[in-house]
C-alpha positions as CSV (number, residue, x, y, z in Angstrom):
1,M,175.2,-95.3,94.6
2,K,178.2,-97.0,93.0
3,L,180.2,-99.8,94.6
4,R,183.7,-100.5,93.3
5,I,185.2,-104.0,93.9
6,A,188.8,-105.0,93.0
7,I,189.6,-108.5,91.9
8,A,193.1,-109.6,92.8
9,Q,194.0,-112.5,90.4
10,L,197.4,-113.3,91.9
11,D,200.0,-116.1,92.0
12,F,200.8,-117.2,95.5
13,L,203.4,-119.7,96.9
14,V,202.0,-122.7,98.8
15,G,203.3,-122.6,102.4
16,D,204.7,-119.1,102.3
17,V,202.1,-117.6,104.7
18,Q,204.2,-114.6,105.6
19,G,205.1,-113.8,102.0
20,N,201.5,-114.3,100.9
21,A,200.3,-112.0,103.7
22,R,202.7,-109.3,102.6
23,R,201.3,-109.6,99.0
24,V,197.8,-109.3,100.3
25,L,198.5,-106.2,102.3
26,A,200.4,-104.5,99.4
27,T,197.6,-105.3,97.0
28,A,194.9,-104.2,99.3
29,L,196.6,-100.8,99.8
30,D,197.0,-100.5,96.1
31,A,193.4,-101.3,95.5
32,R,192.4,-98.7,98.1
33,D,194.8,-95.9,97.1
34,R,195.1,-96.3,93.3
35,L,191.9,-97.9,92.3
36,K,189.7,-96.3,95.0
37,A,188.0,-99.6,95.6
38,H,185.6,-100.3,98.5
39,A,186.6,-103.9,98.6
40,V,189.3,-106.3,97.2
41,V,188.7,-110.0,96.7
42,F,191.5,-112.5,96.8
43,P,191.5,-116.2,95.7
44,E,190.7,-119.3,97.8
45,L,193.2,-120.2,100.6
46,T,195.1,-117.0,99.9
47,L,197.4,-117.3,102.9
48,S,198.3,-121.0,102.6
49,G,198.3,-121.1,98.8
50,Y,196.5,-123.9,97.0
51,P,196.6,-126.8,97.3
52,P,198.4,-127.0,100.7
53,E,197.9,-130.7,100.9
54,D,199.3,-132.3,104.1
55,L,200.6,-129.0,105.4
56,I,197.0,-128.7,106.6
57,L,197.6,-131.6,109.0
58,R,200.3,-129.7,110.8
59,P,199.1,-127.7,113.8
60,D,202.1,-125.3,113.5
61,F,201.2,-124.4,109.9
62,L,197.6,-123.7,110.8
63,A,198.7,-121.6,113.8
64,A,201.1,-119.6,111.5
65,A,198.2,-119.0,109.1
66,G,196.0,-117.8,112.0
67,R,198.7,-115.4,113.3
68,E,199.2,-113.9,109.8
69,L,195.5,-113.4,109.3
70,Q,195.2,-111.5,112.6
71,A,198.3,-109.4,111.9
72,L,197.0,-108.7,108.4
73,A,193.5,-107.7,109.7
74,G,195.1,-105.2,112.0
75,Q,196.6,-103.4,109.0
76,I,193.6,-103.3,106.8
77,H,191.9,-99.9,107.1
78,G,189.9,-97.9,104.5
79,I,189.0,-100.9,102.4
80,T,187.4,-104.3,103.0
81,A,189.4,-107.4,102.0
82,L,188.1,-110.9,101.4
83,V,190.9,-113.3,102.1
84,G,191.0,-117.1,102.0
85,F,192.7,-119.0,104.8
86,P,192.7,-122.4,106.5
87,E,190.8,-121.9,109.8
88,Q,192.2,-123.8,112.8
89,R,189.4,-125.3,114.9
90,I,189.2,-128.0,117.5
91,G,189.3,-131.2,115.4
92,M,189.5,-130.6,111.6
93,P,190.0,-127.1,110.2
94,Y,187.8,-125.3,107.7
95,N,188.5,-123.9,104.3
96,S,187.4,-120.4,105.1
97,A,187.2,-116.8,103.9
98,A,187.7,-113.8,106.2
99,V,186.2,-110.4,105.8
100,L,188.8,-107.9,107.0
101,R,188.0,-104.3,107.7
102,D,188.7,-101.5,110.2
103,G,191.6,-103.4,111.8
104,A,189.7,-106.6,112.6
105,V,188.1,-109.8,111.3
106,H,184.6,-108.7,110.6
107,A,183.1,-112.0,109.5
108,V,184.1,-115.6,108.5
109,Y,182.6,-117.9,105.9
110,R,183.3,-121.6,105.8
111,K,183.2,-123.5,102.5
112,Q,180.2,-125.8,102.3
113,A,180.8,-128.0,99.3
114,L,184.1,-129.9,99.6
115,P,185.3,-131.5,96.3
116,N,186.7,-135.0,96.7
117,Y,187.3,-136.1,93.1
118,G,189.9,-135.7,90.4
119,V,192.8,-133.7,91.9
120,F,190.8,-132.6,94.9
121,D,191.1,-134.2,98.4
122,E,189.3,-131.6,100.5
123,K,187.4,-134.1,102.7
124,R,190.7,-135.4,103.8
125,Y,191.6,-132.0,105.3
126,F,188.5,-129.9,106.0
127,L,185.1,-129.9,107.7
128,A,182.3,-128.5,105.7
129,G,180.5,-125.4,106.8
130,H,176.7,-125.1,106.7
131,E,175.8,-121.4,107.2
132,P,175.7,-118.6,104.7
133,C,177.7,-115.5,105.3
134,V,176.2,-112.1,104.3
135,F,177.9,-108.9,105.4
136,D,177.3,-105.2,104.8
137,L,179.5,-103.5,102.2
138,E,178.7,-99.8,101.9
139,G,175.1,-100.5,102.6
140,V,174.9,-103.5,100.2
141,P,174.3,-107.0,101.6
142,V,177.0,-109.2,100.1
143,G,177.3,-113.0,100.3
144,V,180.4,-115.1,100.3
145,T,181.0,-118.5,98.7
146,I,184.2,-120.5,97.9
147,C,185.0,-122.3,94.6
148,E,183.0,-125.7,94.7
149,D,180.1,-123.9,96.3
150,V,179.1,-122.6,92.8
151,W,179.5,-126.0,91.1
152,V,176.6,-127.6,93.0
153,P,173.2,-126.2,94.0
154,G,173.0,-124.9,97.6
155,A,175.4,-122.3,98.9
156,V,174.8,-119.5,96.3
157,E,171.0,-119.9,96.7
158,R,171.3,-119.9,100.5
159,A,173.3,-116.7,100.4
160,A,170.6,-115.1,98.2
161,A,167.9,-116.3,100.5
162,A,169.8,-114.8,103.4
163,G,169.5,-111.4,101.7
164,A,172.6,-111.1,99.6
165,K,172.2,-108.9,96.5
166,L,175.7,-109.7,95.3
167,V,177.9,-112.8,95.8
168,L,181.7,-112.9,96.0
169,N,183.0,-116.3,95.0
170,I,186.8,-116.9,95.7
171,N,188.4,-119.7,93.8
172,A,191.4,-121.9,93.2
173,S,190.0,-123.6,90.1
174,P,192.8,-125.5,88.2
175,Y,193.1,-125.3,84.4
176,Q,192.1,-127.9,81.9
177,A,191.3,-127.4,78.3
178,G,187.9,-125.7,77.9
179,K,187.6,-124.9,81.6
180,T,186.8,-121.2,81.1
181,H,183.6,-121.9,79.2
182,Q,182.7,-124.6,81.7
183,R,183.0,-122.4,84.7
184,E,180.9,-119.6,83.2
185,A,178.2,-122.1,82.2
186,V,178.1,-123.5,85.7
187,V,177.8,-120.1,87.3
188,R,175.1,-119.1,84.8
189,E,173.1,-122.1,86.1
190,R,173.4,-121.0,89.7
191,L,172.4,-117.4,88.9
192,A,169.4,-118.5,87.0
193,V,168.0,-119.6,90.4
194,A,169.7,-117.1,92.8
195,Q,169.0,-114.0,90.6
196,V,172.0,-112.0,91.9
197,P,175.3,-111.0,90.2
198,L,178.5,-112.8,91.1
199,V,182.2,-111.9,91.3
200,Y,184.4,-114.9,90.4
201,A,187.9,-114.3,91.6
202,N,190.3,-117.1,90.6
203,L,193.9,-118.0,91.4
204,V,196.6,-117.8,88.8
205,G,200.0,-119.6,88.7
206,G,201.6,-123.0,88.7
207,Q,201.8,-125.4,91.7
208,D,203.5,-128.7,91.1
209,E,201.3,-130.5,88.5
210,L,198.5,-128.0,88.6
211,V,198.2,-124.7,86.7
212,F,195.6,-122.1,87.7
213,D,194.6,-120.0,84.7
214,G,192.9,-117.0,86.4
215,A,190.2,-115.9,83.9
216,S,188.3,-114.3,86.8
217,F,185.0,-112.7,85.8
218,V,181.9,-110.9,86.8
219,M,178.5,-112.1,85.7
220,D,175.2,-110.2,86.1
221,A,172.0,-111.7,87.4
222,A,170.9,-112.6,83.9
223,G,174.1,-114.6,83.2
224,N,175.9,-112.1,81.1
225,V,179.7,-111.7,81.5
226,T,180.5,-108.1,82.1
227,Y,184.2,-108.4,83.0
228,R,186.7,-111.1,82.3
229,A,190.4,-111.0,83.3
230,P,193.2,-112.3,81.1
231,E,194.2,-116.0,81.3
232,F,197.5,-117.1,82.7
233,A,198.5,-113.6,84.0
234,E,198.3,-111.7,87.2
235,A,195.8,-108.9,87.3
236,L,194.3,-106.4,89.7
237,A,191.2,-104.7,88.2
238,A,188.3,-102.8,89.6
239,V,184.7,-103.4,88.6
240,D,181.9,-100.9,89.3
241,F,178.4,-101.8,90.4
242,V,175.3,-99.6,90.4
243,C,173.3,-100.3,93.6
244,R,169.6,-99.5,93.8
245,D,166.9,-102.1,94.6
246,T,169.2,-104.5,92.7
247,V,172.9,-104.6,92.1
248,E,174.1,-104.3,88.5
249,P,177.7,-104.5,87.3
250,L,178.7,-101.9,84.8
251,P,180.4,-103.1,81.6
252,A,184.2,-103.5,81.9
253,A,187.0,-105.0,79.9
254,I,186.3,-108.6,78.7
255,A,189.4,-110.5,77.7
256,E,188.7,-112.9,74.8
257,P,189.1,-116.6,75.6
258,L,192.2,-118.1,74.0
259,S,192.1,-120.8,71.4
260,E,192.6,-124.4,72.7
261,E,196.2,-124.4,71.3
262,A,197.0,-121.0,72.7
263,S,195.6,-121.8,76.2
264,V,197.3,-125.2,76.4
265,Y,200.6,-123.6,75.3
266,Q,200.3,-120.8,77.9
267,A,199.4,-123.3,80.6
268,L,202.6,-125.3,79.9
269,V,204.7,-122.1,79.8
270,L,203.3,-121.0,83.2
271,G,203.7,-124.4,84.7
272,I,207.3,-124.6,83.7
273,R,208.1,-121.1,84.8
274,D,206.6,-121.4,88.3
275,Y,208.0,-124.9,89.0
276,V,211.5,-123.7,88.1
277,D,211.3,-120.4,89.8
278,K,209.4,-121.3,92.9
279,N,211.8,-124.2,93.5
280,R,214.8,-121.8,92.8
281,F,216.4,-123.7,90.0
282,K,218.8,-121.6,87.9
283,G,217.1,-122.6,84.6
284,A,216.5,-125.8,82.6
285,V,218.4,-128.3,80.5
286,L,217.0,-130.9,78.1
287,G,218.1,-133.4,75.5
288,L,217.4,-132.1,72.0
289,S,217.1,-135.0,69.6
290,G,215.8,-133.3,66.4
291,G,212.4,-134.8,67.0
292,I,209.1,-133.1,67.6
293,D,208.7,-133.6,71.3
294,S,212.1,-132.2,72.3
295,A,211.6,-129.3,69.8
296,L,208.3,-128.3,71.5
297,T,209.8,-128.7,75.0
298,L,212.7,-126.4,74.1
299,A,210.4,-123.8,72.7
300,L,208.2,-124.0,75.9
301,A,211.3,-123.7,78.2
302,A,212.7,-120.7,76.3
303,D,209.4,-118.9,76.3
304,A,208.9,-119.7,80.0
305,L,212.4,-118.9,81.3
306,G,214.2,-116.9,78.7
307,A,216.6,-118.5,76.2
308,E,219.6,-117.4,78.3
309,R,218.5,-119.8,81.1
310,V,218.0,-122.9,78.9
311,E,220.6,-125.3,77.6
312,A,220.0,-128.0,75.0
313,V,222.2,-131.0,74.6
314,A,222.3,-133.2,71.4
315,M,223.6,-136.7,72.1
316,P,223.8,-138.5,68.7
317,S,224.4,-142.2,68.4
318,R,225.3,-144.4,65.5
319,Y,221.6,-144.5,64.6
320,T,221.0,-140.7,64.6
321,A,220.2,-139.3,61.2
322,D,222.1,-136.3,60.0
323,M,218.9,-134.3,59.6
324,S,218.2,-134.9,63.3
325,N,221.5,-133.3,64.3
326,E,221.0,-130.4,61.9
327,D,217.4,-129.7,63.0
328,A,218.5,-129.8,66.7
329,R,221.1,-127.2,66.0
330,L,218.7,-125.0,64.0
331,E,216.1,-125.1,66.8
332,A,218.6,-124.0,69.4
333,E,219.9,-121.2,67.2
334,A,216.4,-120.0,66.3
335,L,215.5,-119.7,70.0
336,G,218.9,-118.4,71.1
337,C,219.6,-121.2,73.6
338,R,223.0,-122.5,74.5
339,F,223.7,-125.7,72.5
340,H,226.0,-128.7,73.2
341,T,226.8,-131.8,71.1
342,I,228.1,-134.9,73.0
343,P,228.1,-138.2,71.0
344,I,227.2,-141.2,73.2
345,E,229.1,-143.7,71.1
346,P,232.1,-144.0,73.5
347,A,229.8,-144.6,76.5
348,F,227.5,-147.0,74.5
349,N,230.5,-149.0,73.3
350,T,231.9,-149.2,76.8
351,F,228.6,-150.6,78.2
352,L,228.4,-153.1,75.4
353,E,231.9,-154.3,76.1
354,M,231.3,-154.6,79.8
355,L,228.1,-156.6,79.2
356,A,229.4,-158.8,76.3
357,P,230.6,-161.8,78.4
358,S,227.3,-161.9,80.3
359,F,225.2,-161.4,77.1
360,A,227.1,-163.9,75.0
361,G,224.8,-165.9,72.7
362,L,221.8,-163.6,73.3
363,P,220.5,-161.6,70.3
364,P,220.2,-157.8,70.5
365,D,216.8,-156.5,71.6
366,T,215.4,-153.5,73.4
367,T,218.1,-153.9,76.0
368,E,220.6,-152.2,73.7
369,E,218.1,-149.5,72.8
370,N,217.6,-148.7,76.5
371,I,221.3,-148.6,77.2
372,Q,221.5,-145.7,74.7
373,A,218.7,-143.8,76.4
374,R,220.4,-144.4,79.8
375,C,223.7,-143.1,78.5
376,R,221.9,-139.9,77.6
377,G,220.1,-139.8,81.0
378,I,223.5,-139.9,82.8
379,L,224.9,-137.0,80.7
380,L,221.8,-134.9,81.1
381,M,221.7,-135.4,84.9
382,A,225.4,-134.4,85.0
383,F,224.5,-131.1,83.3
384,S,221.7,-130.6,85.7
385,N,223.9,-131.3,88.8
386,K,226.7,-129.1,87.5
387,T,224.7,-126.1,86.5
388,G,221.9,-126.1,89.0
389,K,219.3,-126.3,86.2
390,I,216.4,-128.7,86.3
391,L,216.3,-131.5,83.7
392,L,213.2,-131.4,81.6
393,T,212.0,-134.7,80.2
394,T,210.4,-134.5,76.8
395,G,208.0,-137.5,76.7
396,N,204.4,-137.0,75.8
397,K,201.2,-138.5,77.2
398,S,200.7,-141.0,74.4
399,E,204.2,-142.5,75.1
400,M,203.8,-142.5,78.9
401,S,200.4,-144.1,78.6
402,V,201.8,-147.2,76.9
403,G,205.2,-147.2,78.5
404,Y,207.1,-146.2,75.3
405,A,209.9,-144.7,77.3
406,T,213.0,-145.9,79.2
407,L,213.2,-145.8,83.0
408,Y,216.3,-144.0,84.1
409,G,216.9,-143.0,80.5
410,D,214.6,-140.5,78.6
411,M,212.3,-140.6,81.7
412,A,215.1,-139.2,83.9
413,G,214.5,-135.6,85.0
414,G,212.8,-133.3,87.4
415,F,209.8,-132.0,85.4
416,A,207.9,-133.3,82.4
417,P,206.1,-130.5,80.5
418,L,204.4,-132.8,78.0
419,K,203.4,-135.5,80.4
420,D,199.7,-134.8,79.9
421,V,199.9,-133.7,76.2
422,P,198.9,-136.4,73.6
423,K,201.0,-136.8,70.5
424,M,198.6,-135.3,68.1
425,L,198.2,-132.2,70.3
426,V,202.0,-132.0,70.3
427,Y,201.8,-131.4,66.5
428,R,199.1,-128.8,66.9
429,L,201.1,-127.0,69.5
430,C,204.2,-126.9,67.3
431,E,202.2,-125.5,64.5
432,Y,200.7,-122.9,66.8
433,R,204.2,-121.9,68.2
434,N,205.5,-121.4,64.6
435,T,202.7,-118.9,64.0
436,L,204.3,-116.7,66.7
437,S,207.8,-117.1,65.2
438,P,209.3,-119.9,63.1
439,V,211.5,-121.8,65.5
440,I,210.6,-125.5,64.7
441,P,211.8,-126.7,61.3
442,Q,208.9,-127.9,59.2
443,R,210.5,-131.2,58.4
444,V,210.6,-131.9,62.2
445,I,206.8,-131.7,62.1
446,D,206.5,-133.6,58.8
447,R,208.8,-136.5,59.2
448,P,207.7,-139.8,60.8
449,P,208.5,-139.9,64.5
450,S,211.4,-142.2,65.6
451,A,213.3,-142.9,68.7
452,E,216.4,-143.6,66.5
453,L,217.7,-146.4,68.7
454,R,218.1,-149.0,65.9
455,P,218.4,-148.8,62.1
456,D,215.4,-147.3,60.3
457,Q,213.3,-147.3,63.4
458,K,209.9,-145.7,63.4
459,D,207.4,-145.3,66.3
460,E,204.8,-147.2,64.3
461,D,207.0,-150.3,64.4
462,S,206.0,-150.5,68.1
463,L,202.8,-148.6,68.3
464,P,199.6,-148.1,66.4
465,P,199.5,-144.9,64.3
466,Y,199.2,-142.0,66.7
467,P,195.8,-140.8,65.5
468,V,194.4,-144.3,66.3
469,L,196.4,-144.6,69.5
470,D,195.3,-141.2,70.9
471,A,191.7,-141.9,70.1
472,I,191.8,-145.2,72.0
473,L,193.7,-143.7,74.9
474,E,191.1,-140.9,75.2
475,L,188.5,-143.5,75.6
476,Y,190.4,-145.9,77.9
477,V,192.4,-143.5,80.1
478,E,190.2,-140.4,80.3
479,Q,186.7,-141.9,79.9
480,D,187.3,-145.3,81.6
481,K,185.6,-147.1,78.7
482,S,186.1,-150.9,78.7
483,V,187.7,-152.8,75.8
484,A,184.3,-154.0,74.7
485,E,182.9,-150.5,74.6
486,I,185.9,-149.2,72.6
487,V,185.6,-152.1,70.1
488,A,181.9,-151.4,69.8
489,L,182.8,-147.9,68.6
490,G,184.6,-149.4,65.6
491,F,188.2,-149.9,66.7
492,P,189.8,-153.3,65.9
493,E,189.8,-155.6,68.9
494,P,193.4,-156.7,68.6
495,I,194.6,-153.1,68.6
496,V,192.4,-152.2,71.6
497,L,193.5,-155.2,73.6
498,R,197.1,-154.4,72.9
499,V,196.8,-150.8,73.9
500,A,194.9,-151.5,77.0
501,G,197.4,-154.1,78.0
502,M,200.3,-151.7,77.5
503,V,198.6,-149.0,79.6
504,D,197.9,-151.5,82.4
505,R,201.4,-153.0,82.5
506,N,203.1,-149.7,82.6
507,E,201.6,-148.1,85.7
508,Y,204.9,-148.8,87.5
509,K,206.7,-146.7,85.1
510,R,204.3,-143.8,85.4
511,R,204.7,-143.9,89.2
512,Q,208.4,-143.2,88.7
513,A,207.9,-140.4,86.2
514,P,208.6,-136.8,87.1
515,P,205.6,-134.5,87.7
516,G,204.2,-132.6,84.7
517,V,201.6,-130.0,83.9
518,K,198.0,-131.2,84.0
519,I,196.0,-129.9,81.0
520,S,193.4,-132.6,80.5
521,K,190.4,-133.7,82.5
522,R,192.2,-136.8,83.6
523,A,195.9,-136.7,84.0
524,F,198.2,-139.5,85.3
525,G,199.2,-139.0,88.9
526,R,196.8,-136.7,90.7
527,D,193.8,-137.7,88.7
528,R,194.1,-141.3,87.5
529,R,195.4,-143.6,90.3
530,Y,195.5,-147.3,89.4
531,P,197.2,-150.1,91.3
532,M,200.6,-151.3,89.9
533,T,199.8,-154.9,90.8
534,C,196.4,-155.7,89.5
535,G,194.6,-158.8,88.2
536,F,191.6,-157.1,86.7
537,G,191.4,-157.4,82.9
538,R,194.2,-160.0,82.6
């Protein structure tokens, strides 16, 4: 016999239990009537969205999810639906999956492995389950697991030992570069022991700082991928299985994994789009300096939202080069975004005049540079307030790591698309974007980066060269290597000490930075949480 299972790789809104339930019902009926599927599989915590965070601590939220699950179950006929939900219990709830069929909840599985590292805090919210769940689907014993259950030995093997000939694994696995290959390698390890095929249904969409890339797949018992969904896009696809003594998936469409640059770019686009749209902003505005970071941010915003929803503002000062003004205009024209030019000289002069009596006898320093950045921040926030469009900041991870940014100036804004993107990756993403269509002038990519806040300023006046800086930051921030370990790898000790000190001193700035898309294995904010006041390493 043949068994047909539909994988619903969908984008849900955290907290919108009624809206999410409506999507589940419409999708289940579509899978039943159009795809003729026997079952449809939805992502982890379908009804609540993922991650629901402290909504799970609210009894009224859990009660609402329970009501929606029961109402949804009553409407599911002619197909089996596997739906993730937060299960309210006496004490702490469970991260659960319900098997819905014939108008009722047929079975419930409770997640056994609760991740509590990186961006995950599931032990704060949930109790762990301990029992396998195997249910009959058209005569085939099918096991259920949830996300982390496949990352560690135990749950998949227990499902197989309980008689499952096929495992359905529902997921909310967030994106980071290279994650698609990592997931498939981990599942392959589990199946080498369990010896059953597995359906991996993953969430897609942006939620605050996380992006879920989808890339759902089916793997046979030998570890071969027989189906893979596209990355960063919703999909509803049916996969057929031949069921005899064993269950074998038939070959289906296999989407090719994206290159690193393409996948990071699409993650940033999806993160911007969902943050703007789910929070009901009318669009986005950003400061366009003629530099490479703002050029990339503009391209990302236009690709995410459509050029008609994006406004770019050039705010030249006495130190802005003519080529910067020209390149900013060319970028906006190439993308079709609305473009404004507002010189900051009048505001800058006014601040200098106001402060002159108090600053008498003191030499110019970074104070005057920061005043310029804050003049721009005020103008950009005015645009945001007046238009109802979110202000996108344009700083990258290298700058934020060492505090090369101005509080209440270029850090002002509501969302930071490049917050987790190192400077050297910024260059690669610009080159990638220009392969799609030439929107970033080549000299923006080629010229030395500069904040243009004083005469002839270059970033390297204040920072090590970016290739060196990014390499040290990778070791210190993402791998937690000590100064001594980094020096032992061949980096000059004075430079390593300087970079480490800048990272440590600027935690207070990062705490005040807007959220941004996580694309690395260790992003600031949800991943890397260091004390602002700290004596270690001083």
